[in-house]
N, CA, C and O of each residue as an XYZ file, in Angstrom:
576
protein
N      38.104    -39.196     30.291
C      37.483    -39.027     29.017
C      36.270    -38.112     29.167
O      35.479    -38.250     30.100
N      36.142    -37.185     28.235
C      35.029    -36.240     28.284
C      33.757    -36.894     27.757
O      33.798    -37.744     26.867
N      32.624    -36.480     28.326
C      31.369    -37.004     27.795
C      31.152    -36.475     26.371
O      31.558    -35.362     26.036
N      30.515    -37.286     25.563
C      30.261    -36.931     24.182
C      29.111    -35.928     24.132
O      27.965    -36.263     24.430
N      29.436    -34.690     23.750
C      28.407    -33.656     23.669
C      27.881    -33.611     22.253
O      28.645    -33.513     21.292
N      26.578    -33.682     22.136
C      25.982    -33.580     20.815
C      25.873    -32.120     20.431
O      25.488    -31.269     21.233
N      26.217    -31.858     19.207
C      26.070    -30.501     18.710
C      24.652    -30.351     18.189
O      24.154    -31.181     17.429
N      24.031    -29.292     18.611
C      22.683    -29.036     18.120
C      22.732    -27.840     17.195
O      23.543    -26.929     17.356
N      21.861    -27.871     16.245
C      21.780    -26.742     15.308
C      21.321    -25.520     16.080
O      20.455    -25.619     16.949
N      21.889    -24.387     15.770
C      21.455    -23.193     16.466
C      19.974    -22.928     16.185
O      19.480    -23.110     15.072
N      19.308    -22.503     17.218
C      17.886    -22.205     17.065
C      17.719    -21.083     16.052
O      18.475    -20.112     16.045
N      16.708    -21.237     15.192
C      16.463    -20.169     14.227
C      15.994    -18.942     14.967
O      15.142    -19.007     15.853
N      16.566    -17.835     14.587
C      16.186    -16.582     15.226
C      14.764    -16.211     14.831
O      14.360    -16.358     13.678
N      14.037    -15.738     15.791
C      12.691    -15.250     15.513
C      12.790    -14.056     14.588
O      13.680    -13.222     14.757
N      11.899    -13.951     13.612
C      11.950    -12.779     12.735
C      11.735    -11.504     13.537
O      10.913    -11.455     14.452
N      12.471    -10.503     13.182
C      12.357     -9.196     13.826
C      11.014     -8.582     13.469
O      10.743     -8.336     12.294
N      10.178     -8.334     14.452
C       8.844     -7.784     14.192
C       8.946     -6.406     13.542
O       8.122     -6.057     12.696
N       9.939     -5.631     13.927
C      10.136     -4.315     13.307
C      10.433     -4.455     11.817
O       9.933     -3.679     11.002
N      11.250     -5.450     11.468
C      11.569     -5.682     10.053
C      10.312     -6.084      9.297
O      10.091     -5.633      8.173
N       9.481     -6.939      9.912
C       8.242     -7.348      9.259
C       7.349     -6.142      8.994
O       6.772     -6.017      7.913
N       7.236     -5.269      9.966
C       6.405     -4.070      9.802
C       6.984     -3.179      8.716
O       6.240     -2.666      7.880
N       8.300     -2.985      8.712
C       8.934     -2.157      7.677
C       8.682     -2.727      6.288
O       8.418     -1.985      5.341
N       8.765     -4.065      6.171
C       8.510     -4.688      4.882
C       7.061     -4.486      4.449
O       6.790     -4.237      3.275
N       6.135     -4.592      5.396
C       4.718     -4.416      5.075
C       4.407     -2.995      4.644
O       3.587     -2.772      3.753
N       5.070     -2.029      5.284
C       4.720     -0.637      5.039
C       5.802      0.138      4.320
O       5.874      1.360      4.449
N       6.636     -0.539      3.572
C       7.568      0.155      2.690
C       8.809      0.690      3.351
O       9.482      1.539      2.767
N       9.149      0.236      4.540
C      10.326      0.754      5.204
C      11.558     -0.107      5.036
O      12.605      0.200      5.605
N      11.457     -1.182      4.267
C      12.634     -2.021      4.088
C      13.551     -1.416      3.040
O      13.156     -0.518      2.297
N      14.742     -1.900      2.988
C      15.703     -1.389      2.019
C      15.680     -2.208      0.736
O      16.637     -2.175     -0.038
N      14.598     -2.941      0.502
C      14.551     -3.808     -0.668
C      14.243     -3.058     -1.956
O      14.472     -3.594     -3.040
N      13.739     -1.856     -1.872
C      13.432     -1.107     -3.090
C      14.658     -0.330     -3.527
O      15.703     -0.373     -2.879
N      14.516      0.380     -4.633
C      15.647      1.131     -5.160
C      15.969      2.353     -4.306
O      17.041      2.939     -4.453
N      15.074      2.740     -3.433
C      15.295      3.890     -2.567
C      15.571      3.402     -1.158
O      14.689      2.834     -0.514
N      16.778      3.616     -0.675
C      17.127      3.194      0.672
C      16.398      4.067      1.683
O      16.380      5.293      1.573
N      15.804      3.415      2.660
C      15.103      4.146      3.709
C      15.771      3.866      5.039
O      16.624      2.986      5.157
N      15.369      4.627      6.031
C      15.999      4.531      7.335
C      14.943      4.642      8.418
O      13.905      5.277      8.229
N      15.217      4.015      9.559
C      14.343      4.159     10.715
C      14.713      5.398     11.524
O      13.967      5.819     12.409
N      15.864      5.975     11.213
C      16.355      7.127     11.958
C      15.741      8.395     11.369
O      15.910      8.677     10.183
N      15.027      9.160     12.201
C      14.430     10.392     11.676
C      15.474     11.320     11.070
O      16.559     11.515     11.616
N      15.112     11.879      9.933
C      15.940     12.869      9.260
C      14.968     13.849      8.615
O      13.766     13.583      8.600
N      15.438     14.956      8.091
C      14.513     15.891      7.438
C      13.911     15.320      6.149
O      12.926     15.854      5.640
N      14.494     14.244      5.621
C      14.084     13.700      4.327
C      13.247     12.444      4.503
O      13.542     11.590      5.339
N      12.199     12.350      3.700
C      11.345     11.168      3.775
C      10.680     10.923      2.439
O      10.673     11.786      1.561
N      10.122      9.734      2.299
C       9.443      9.342      1.070
C       8.066      8.791      1.419
O       7.900      8.047      2.385
N       7.091      9.174      0.614
C       5.742      8.635      0.724
C       5.547      7.688     -0.452
O       5.728      8.070     -1.608
N       5.180      6.462     -0.149
C       4.933      5.471     -1.195
C       3.435      5.198     -1.292
O       2.665      5.463     -0.370
N       3.061      4.663     -2.438
C       1.681      4.262     -2.672
C       0.753      5.472     -2.815
O      -0.436      5.394     -2.507
N       1.305      6.577     -3.281
C       0.520      7.798     -3.444
C      -0.260      7.810     -4.755
O      -1.247      8.533     -4.884
N       0.177      7.016     -5.723
C      -0.477      6.989     -7.029
C      -0.014      5.759     -7.787
O       0.939      5.090     -7.388
N      -0.690      5.473     -8.869
C      -0.276      4.421     -9.782
C      -0.124      5.078    -11.145
O      -1.121      5.472    -11.751
N       1.102      5.204    -11.640
C       1.314      5.916    -12.906
C       0.556      5.298    -14.085
O       0.272      5.983    -15.068
N       0.234      4.020    -13.990
C      -0.484      3.350    -15.075
C      -1.945      3.778    -15.164
O      -2.563      3.680    -16.224
N      -2.498      4.256    -14.037
C      -3.925      4.573    -14.029
C      -4.235      6.064    -13.974
O      -5.399      6.456    -14.061
N      -3.213      6.895    -13.830
C      -3.454      8.340    -13.767
C      -3.794      8.863    -15.162
O      -3.028      8.676    -16.108
N      -4.944      9.515    -15.279
C      -5.383     10.012    -16.582
C      -5.514     11.528    -16.628
O      -5.407     12.127    -17.698
N      -5.746     12.154    -15.477
C      -5.876     13.613    -15.430
C      -4.513     14.231    -15.738
O      -3.514     13.852    -15.125
N      -4.458     15.171    -16.674
C      -3.152     15.764    -17.010
C      -2.513     16.540    -15.848
O      -1.315     16.822    -15.883
N      -3.292     16.881    -14.832
C      -2.781     17.665    -13.699
C      -2.679     16.839    -12.416
O      -2.613     17.402    -11.323
N      -2.667     15.529    -12.536
C      -2.673     14.682    -11.345
C      -1.486     14.934    -10.440
O      -1.641     14.920     -9.218
N      -0.310     15.163    -10.992
C       0.871     15.359    -10.136
C       0.802     16.700     -9.403
O       1.264     16.808     -8.268
N       0.235     17.710    -10.038
C       0.084     19.009     -9.371
C      -0.903     18.913     -8.201
O      -0.732     19.571     -7.175
N      -1.938     18.080     -8.374
C      -2.904     17.873     -7.293
C      -2.238     17.197     -6.100
O      -2.452     17.590     -4.953
N      -1.433     16.183     -6.378
C      -0.713     15.499     -5.300
C       0.240     16.471     -4.625
O       0.303     16.530     -3.397
N       0.977     17.230     -5.417
C       1.927     18.206     -4.874
C       1.218     19.161     -3.926
O       1.675     19.374     -2.802
N       0.119     19.731     -4.366
C      -0.624     20.687     -3.555
C      -1.156     20.048     -2.269
O      -1.053     20.631     -1.191
N      -1.721     18.855     -2.391
C      -2.270     18.174     -1.213
C      -1.188     17.847     -0.188
O      -1.376     18.059      1.010
N      -0.052     17.328     -0.664
C       1.022     16.936      0.249
C       1.645     18.167      0.911
O       1.874     18.171      2.121
N       1.918     19.204      0.127
C       2.474     20.426      0.713
C       1.497     21.009      1.734
O       1.911     21.471      2.797
N       0.213     20.988      1.416
C      -0.793     21.493      2.351
C      -0.795     20.748      3.676
O      -0.843     21.361      4.742
N      -0.741     19.422      3.604
C      -0.711     18.620      4.832
C       0.558     18.883      5.635
O       0.504     19.051      6.853
N       1.694     18.920      4.950
C       2.969     19.121      5.643
C       3.108     20.547      6.171
O       3.773     20.765      7.184
N       2.500     21.504      5.511
C       2.556     22.904      5.976
C       1.905     23.059      7.340
O       2.344     23.878      8.147
N       0.880     22.293      7.599
C       0.214     22.346      8.905
C       1.124     21.860     10.024
O       0.895     22.160     11.195
N       2.148     21.114      9.660
C       3.057     20.530     10.649
C       4.410     21.228     10.695
O       5.269     20.855     11.493
N       4.611     22.241      9.846
C       5.863     22.989      9.862
C       6.457     23.260      8.495
O       7.241     24.196      8.339
N       6.098     22.456      7.495
C       6.492     22.752      6.133
C       7.615     21.917      5.564
O       8.387     21.277      6.278
N       7.672     21.953      4.224
C       8.724     21.267      3.486
C       9.433     22.262      2.579
O       8.862     23.273      2.169
N      10.688     21.956      2.276
C      11.497     22.832      1.417
C      11.712     22.230      0.034
O      12.172     22.916     -0.879
N      11.380     20.946     -0.123
C      11.561     20.284     -1.415
C      10.548     19.161     -1.559
O      10.218     18.472     -0.594
N      10.061     18.990     -2.785
C       9.184     17.860     -3.104
C       9.506     17.405     -4.519
O       9.764     18.218     -5.407
N       9.485     16.102     -4.710
C       9.649     15.536     -6.049
C       8.678     14.371     -6.188
O       8.687     13.443     -5.379
N       7.844     14.427     -7.214
C       6.920     13.345     -7.510
C       7.521     12.557     -8.667
O       7.669     13.074     -9.774
N       7.859     11.318     -8.403
C       8.452     10.473     -9.433
C       7.306      9.872    -10.248
O       6.773      8.819     -9.899
N       6.936     10.540    -11.322
C       5.756     10.194    -12.112
C       5.829      8.827    -12.770
O       4.805      8.289    -13.192
N       7.014      8.261    -12.863
C       7.191      6.954    -13.511
C       7.316      5.808    -12.506
O       7.268      4.641    -12.893
N       7.472      6.125    -11.242
C       7.733      5.102    -10.234
C       6.501      4.222    -10.007
O       5.440      4.738     -9.657
N       6.622      2.905    -10.199
C       5.473      2.023     -9.990
C       5.027      1.942     -8.527
O       3.926      1.475     -8.234
N       5.895      2.404     -7.606
C       5.542      2.418     -6.183
C       4.843      3.711     -5.784
O       4.484      3.878     -4.619
N       4.644      4.627     -6.726
C       3.947      5.878     -6.439
C       4.667      6.741     -5.430
O       4.057      7.200     -4.464
N       5.962      6.975     -5.635
C       6.792      7.678     -4.650
C       6.747      9.199     -4.784
O       6.813      9.760     -5.877
N       6.632      9.835     -3.622
C       6.752     11.285     -3.493
C       7.861     11.517     -2.472
O       7.773     11.053     -1.335
N       8.903     12.235     -2.881
C      10.058     12.502     -2.030
C       9.932     13.902     -1.449
O       9.573     14.849     -2.148
N      10.234     14.021     -0.154
C      10.113     15.314      0.513
C      11.283     15.582      1.438
O      11.887     14.669      2.002
N      11.581     16.861      1.575
C      12.546     17.298      2.576
C      11.849     18.362      3.413
O      11.417     19.393      2.897
N      11.749     18.100      4.703
C      11.104     19.033      5.624
C      12.109     20.072      6.096
O      13.307     19.966      5.835
N      11.605     21.062      6.787
C      12.443     22.132      7.334
C      13.511     21.551      8.269
O      14.651     22.015      8.284
N      13.131     20.540      9.041
C      14.069     19.878      9.947
C      13.548     18.473     10.275
O      12.457     18.093      9.851
N      14.331     17.717     11.025
C      13.966     16.333     11.342
C      12.730     16.251     12.229
O      11.950     15.307     12.108
N      12.541     17.211     13.109
C      11.368     17.203     13.994
C      10.092     17.339     13.181
O       9.109     16.643     13.438
N      10.105     18.232     12.204
C       8.932     18.424     11.352
C       8.726     17.205     10.456
O       7.590     16.779     10.245
N       9.811     16.642      9.929
C       9.693     15.423      9.125
C       9.082     14.300      9.951
O       8.247     13.546      9.452
N       9.489     14.184     11.201
C       8.948     13.164     12.090
C       7.439     13.350     12.242
O       6.687     12.377     12.185
N       6.995     14.585     12.435
C       5.564     14.868     12.561
C       4.833     14.508     11.269
O       3.734     13.955     11.311
N       5.435     14.819     10.126
C       4.822     14.503      8.830
C       4.717     12.997      8.624
O       3.664     12.487      8.240
N       5.809     12.292      8.880
C       5.814     10.834      8.714
C       4.765     10.205      9.618
O       3.999      9.348      9.178
N       4.724     10.623     10.878
C       3.756     10.053     11.814
C       2.323     10.381     11.416
O       1.423      9.563     11.605
N       2.109     11.560     10.874
C       0.769     11.968     10.473
C       0.300     11.251      9.206
O      -0.872     10.889      9.094
N       1.206     11.048      8.258
C       0.815     10.503      6.959
C       0.875      8.982      6.871
O       0.134      8.379      6.095
N       1.741      8.359      7.652
C       1.868      6.902      7.631
C       0.516      6.247      7.920
O      -0.110      6.515      8.946
N       0.081      5.394      7.007
C      -1.152      4.634      7.217
C      -2.424      5.360      6.812
O      -3.506      4.772      6.839
N      -2.311      6.621      6.438
C      -3.498      7.343      5.975
C      -3.837      6.901      4.559
O      -3.020      6.309      3.855
N      -5.051      7.202      4.171
C      -5.518      6.831      2.842
C      -5.512      8.037      1.933
O      -5.908      9.132      2.332
N      -5.060      7.832      0.702
C      -5.041      8.884     -0.309
C      -5.457      8.245     -1.628
O      -4.798      7.325     -2.112
N      -6.533      8.724     -2.200
C      -7.059      8.200     -3.473
C      -7.212      6.680     -3.442
O      -6.869      5.991     -4.402
N      -7.728      6.171     -2.332
C      -7.984      4.740     -2.219
C      -6.767      3.888     -1.941
O      -6.844      2.661     -2.015
N      -5.637      4.514     -1.622
C      -4.411      3.771     -1.347
C      -3.867      4.170      0.034
O      -3.946      5.331      0.436
N      -3.317      3.183      0.742
C      -2.727      3.472      2.047
C      -1.309      3.991      1.863
O      -0.479      3.347      1.222
N      -1.042      5.158      2.431
C       0.281      5.779      2.349
C       1.269      5.024      3.226
O       0.956      4.627      4.348
N       2.472      4.835      2.685
C       3.579      4.232      3.419
C       4.670      5.289      3.504
O       5.239      5.674      2.482
N       4.966      5.758      4.698
C       5.937      6.833      4.905
C       7.186      6.291      5.597
O       7.095      5.519      6.552
N       8.352      6.707      5.101
C       9.607      6.297      5.728
C      10.666      7.366      5.490
O      10.588      8.146      4.540
N      11.649      7.383      6.369
C      12.731      8.365      6.286
C      13.762      7.946      5.246
O      13.920      6.765      4.937
N      14.451      8.937      4.723
C      15.633      8.709      3.889
C      16.802      9.401      4.567
O      16.632     10.453      5.183
N      17.972      8.824      4.459
C      19.140      9.512      4.991
C      19.382     10.760      4.150
O      19.219     10.746      2.930
N      19.771     11.830      4.820
C      19.982     13.105      4.139
C      21.025     12.969      3.026
O      20.875     13.575      1.966
N      22.059     12.195      3.253
C      23.100     12.034      2.225
C      22.540     11.356      0.978
O      22.892     11.736     -0.139
N      21.675     10.358      1.151
C      21.057      9.688      0.010
C      20.118     10.636     -0.735
O      20.068     10.638     -1.964
N      19.381     11.433      0.022
C      18.452     12.392     -0.584
C      19.226     13.425     -1.397
O      18.836     13.772     -2.511
N      20.321     13.908     -0.830
C      21.143     14.915     -1.513
C      21.765     14.368     -2.792
O      21.925     15.098     -3.770
N      22.116     13.081     -2.785
C      22.650     12.461     -4.001
C      21.567     12.353     -5.063
O      21.817     12.579     -6.247
N      20.373     12.010     -4.631
C      19.257     11.831     -5.566
C      18.771     13.174     -6.109
O      18.397     13.277     -7.277
N      18.779     14.208     -5.253
C      18.294     15.536     -5.639
C      19.389     16.560     -5.356
O      19.395     17.231     -4.324
N      20.296     16.653     -6.289
C      21.454     17.524     -6.156
C      21.020     18.957     -5.853
O      20.130     19.502     -6.506
N      21.656     19.551     -4.863
C      21.353     20.925     -4.469
C      20.294     21.036     -3.389
O      20.093     22.115     -2.833
N      19.609     19.935     -3.081
C      18.528     19.997     -2.083
C      19.044     20.323     -0.683
O      18.292     20.800      0.167
N      20.327     20.064     -0.448
C      20.882     20.351      0.886
C      20.933     21.846      1.171
O      21.068     22.249      2.326
N      20.828     22.673      0.136
C      20.911     24.132      0.323
C      19.546     24.814      0.441
O      19.478     26.012      0.715
N      18.479     24.076      0.240
C      17.141     24.664      0.253
C      16.703     24.999      1.680
O      16.877     24.193      2.594
N      16.142     26.172      1.862
C      15.707     26.621      3.198
C      14.281     27.191      3.198
O      13.621     27.204      4.237
N      13.801     27.666      2.027
C      12.488     28.307      1.972
C      11.375     27.282      1.896
O      11.430     26.347      1.098
N      10.364     27.465      2.734
C       9.213     26.562      2.738
C       8.433     26.704      1.440
O       8.260     27.797      0.902
N       7.969     25.551      0.959
C       7.138     25.543     -0.233
C       5.688     25.885      0.146
O       5.221     25.579      1.243
N       5.014     26.511     -0.777
C       3.604     26.820     -0.585
C       2.806     26.114     -1.657
O       3.307     25.808     -2.739
N       1.564     25.866     -1.332
C       0.662     25.207     -2.272
C       0.685     25.945     -3.537
O      -0.005     25.569     -4.484
């Protein structure tokens, strides 16, 4: 006769620290914009503005100029879209290549802009292309 083995509940898995960090800094897939940990030329900056509090009629142009200026120092971007209605303050960008996007994400993640901490994360190129039709063909760097 075999000894009676008690079944024990499986130990709860420790939360993934990377997942916790992604959730804290906007890298989780819980929002309407899917993000990725895998570097790609496409990325999103969150927490860049609050559409409810922006009063200057040129606020989006100021953000556009500032972001393009910062990214130009690192190699440049070929596309930018400021979602003026997004409550998460999202700015979508496509860099010249994944290496430059990586430099931009690393440079901008955690920086402060207008009193808000920027949250930077990658987007898969296919998702970006679906969201911004024709962006896959862009090659010319944007200027301020």
